[in-house]
C-alpha positions, 0 to 999 in steps of 0.5 A: 298913120294907121288909126281907129275911128268910130262911126255910126257907133261902129268901130272902123279901121283906117289902115295906111297903104304901102303903095305910094299915093294909094289912099288908106283903106277904111274897113269894119274889122269884122270884114277881114278874113286874115292878114297874110305876112310875106316870108320874103318881105317880113314887114309886108302885109296884105290885108284880105277882106270881103265886100258886097252883100249876101249872098253876092260877096267878093274878095279884095286885098289891100298891101300894107306894112306889118308895122301899120297893123301893129300900131292897132296891138296897143289894147288902149287903141283896140281890143277887138281887132288885133286879137285873131289876126294871124301874123304868120305865113298861113298856107297850111302844108295840108290840101283842102278838099272842098265838097260843094252841094249846088242845090242845098239850101237857097243854092248859093253854095256853087256862087259862093265858091267862086266868088269867095272861097276860091279867091281866098284859098289862092291868096292863102296859098292853099292847095285845094281841090273841089268836087260838086255833088250831082244827086243824093249820097254823092257826098257819101261816095267822094268820102269813100275815096278818102277811106283808108288813107294814111294821114290827116285830110281836111275836107271842107263842105259847102252844104248843109247838115244833110250834106255833113251826114252823108259825108260822115256815113261815107267815111264811117260806113266801112269802118274796118277800112280806116287805117289807125292813123287816118284823121279827117278834119272838117271845115264847115261853110253853111249853106244849107237850109238850117245849118244846126251844127255850124250855129251850134259851134258859132253861136249868133247870140254870142258877141264873137260870132255875129250873124250879120257880118260879111264873114259870118259863114267863113267862121270855121273856114278862118279857123283853119286858115289862122293855123300857124305851121307846126300846130296840128294839134291846135286846140281849135280842132275839136272831136266831131260830136257823133251817135250811133243809131242802130236800127233793130228789126224784130226778129233778125235772120241770117238768110235775109240781109234786109232783116239785119240791123242797120247802123247810121251815124248822126251829128245833129239829131236823132228824133220821133213823134212830131219832129220825125212827122213834120220833117217828112211832110216838109219835104213835100213842101220844099218847092212851095216853101224852100226856106225854113218856113216849110217846117212851121207849116209841117208842124201845124199839120202833125202837132195834135198827133201823138206817138205810143212807145217806150223809151229807155235811157241808157248810161254807163256806154249804153248799158244802165249801170250804177258804175260809171256815168248816170242819166241825169234830168234838168231840175226846174227848181234848182236849174241843175242837172240831178241823177235820175234813179235807175227805176226812173229811166224808162219813160212810157208814152204817149209822146208829143215830142221826142228829140235827142240832140248833140247840138243846141239848136236846129236852126240859128235861132232855134234853140232845142237843147240850150244846155248843149250850148258851149255858152251854157254853164251846164254844157257837156264840155263843162260837166264833171263827166266830160270824158264820157259821150253824151246826148240830150233829150227833149221830150213832151209827154201830154199825159204829165199835164193833169188836165189832159190826163183827165180828159184822156181818162173821160174818153175824150182824147181828141179834145184833149190832143186839140187843147194840149197844142197850145202847150206845144207852141209855147214850148217852140215859142220858148225855143225860138226865144233862146231856149227858155222853154225849159222853164215853162211850167204846167198850169197848176203843177209847180215845179213841172216843166211842160218839157222833160230835159235829159242827159244820157249816153244813149237811149232805146226807142220801142215804138208800141208793137201792135200799132200799124200806124206808120207815124208811130214807127217814123225816125229821123236821123239828121233829116234821114227818115227811117221806118222802123218795122212792126216790133223793131226798136232804135238804139242810139249811143253818143260816140263822141271821140277824144283827141285822137278821134278819126273825125274832128272839126275846125272850131272857133279861134276866139271861143273864150271871147 
């Protein structure tokens, strides 16, 4: 008999074996990757599951009967276990192409591929190829081999946001070579440092996607594996959020290719000010601090620096207009987004913090743009203007604080910058506290938050033209650092597609739980 027991406050399943004299399998449901039904013997089932501890996991299988598992389908017995198990032949008709970055993050991707991904795919009857990157931009080079191919391609990335960034730009850098029927479906396996996009799709604060289970890094892959043949239009395939970032020179000339606009696509973040500066310094700290700690060290080195420039928020696909969508701002009092008048869409510096984000977080627990989370009632996927692509901007302008502005007016700018640091740390603490920073008010200014939070279809960033300080001209595009020339601008526009987008991503198979 197949049963469920509770041990140490955790639901445990005891599954009867179909092999004579073999002991039953005692397992926690979250350890199960999938259940495979044998088409030649419809009542025969194989439970595929993970054992071990991160990162040293392994794959095992257990023979049972479909009837034994169906005993667990009664919701009075278990509401958790049976919901997501694919009772079907899960072999996909499409081949899976894996790109493995062996040096990404903690450098566990290659081992995880050998010990977990490869045996999972073989047990699932998935055809696959695998390639390792050897140096920077290799993912873009590999992606170029897919360009122009007719039909759908599924690409799994064992790496981080940087590897995904390279792949996406490799696929889109020569867009004219893409066939109209080309589609690229991405599977993310989080083996980078921060894995922002993965944890945005699978928020660890959701009960459906705990980050402590053995299968926690497989949610996107399991969504792909649980695809029933013939369901290519599965709702779990969502358009990949993208932004087009155009670096505009001050005076482009046709004779000098270096002075031409450069377009770079992002899937996570476009930023300047503190965020881009700390990333620049964090790279030099990688060997000393291989994890996310290096970002905190670099932030402390740059927190007193302010960036001068002008930010123009865009609506209606990149042109401020009364037609179509409008720029919105999060209102601290009503906890809602409200429309912004056109004459209020240009923001003057200085800026302490300026990021635009397509995701809710930059690390698993560092929630920068909380209302981009699919769990938020203000998520763009739930908004009335969801047919338009948007990007959220999180901004700190020190001179909005009356005490800081007075110090600067009195000629005490260094003192003002030093004292304002405490407010910046209060904001970052809120980001690490699940996104509570939006509710932090400036002292003595009721209803005025330290952070300004906007939603727009894009923006233009123009550093102070006569400023020769390189810090003011640094921009971060998914971790790729660029320097705008004097007089140059950055134009960013969200371009997330619809269901026919060229790039899609395997999202949750149980998202509404």
